[in-house]
C-alpha positions, 0 to 999 in steps of 0.5 A: 756449882755450875748450872747448864741450861740446855741450848734451844735445838734448831736446824740454823741459827735463826731458828734457835734464836727464835726458840729462844725467844719463844722460851723467854716469852713463856717464862715471861708470861708465866711470872706475869700471870703469877704476879697479877694473881698475887696481886688479886689475892693481897687485894681479896686479903685487904677488903677482908680486913676489919679496917681497910683504906684503898685511898690513903687518906687515913694516916698511920695513927687513925688506922691504929685507932680505928683498928683498936676500936675494932678489937675493943668492940669485938672484945667488949661487946662481941660485935665484929666492925668493918670500916672501908674507905674505897675510891670508887663506890662503896662495895658492901660485902655480905654482913653477918648479924653481929657485924657493923659496917661503915663503908665510904667513897670520898670521890662518890661522896657515898656513906654505907652504914649498917648497924646490927638489929640489936643495936638499932635500938641502943643508938637511935633511929635519929643517930643511924639517920644523921650518920648515914645522910648528914655526918660525913658531909663536912669530912668528905669537904675537909679532907678530915675522914679519919678524925671524923671516924674517930669521933663517930667510932667513939659516938658508937662506943659512949652510946653501947657502953651508957646502956651497958652501964643502966643494964647492970 
């Protein structure tokens, strides 16, 4: 199978070369625009995931643990969880009344943590305050962000599971 491309028309060789270059430029611009569009779509999809690490600090095992935590929280307590680690400032998404949000920026030493109103009494005001103000300080210093996230999610789980055990 042979593909015949139409030859550019022109009055002389220079005009044909310029038309050919212009056609190639149009193709390159279209390819670049397609690439940029896909890059933006991929970034939006990644940001909407439950666990997202823009910095690459979390290991594969830590990401797997956090994703399992998200699934378990959803299936056991009906609570959504979003954990995001940003290179720059934390960009908190719109949250509903059933979502725990943990947004971190190690470079900016920013911690944004939101708990649904129904969970706040179960977790306790002191616990929530310590998570927001001092919990990740050491993790930012040592680079042990994944470990601290695992400990924090275990603490959240323990507090909610203990509450469930007392209500039965």
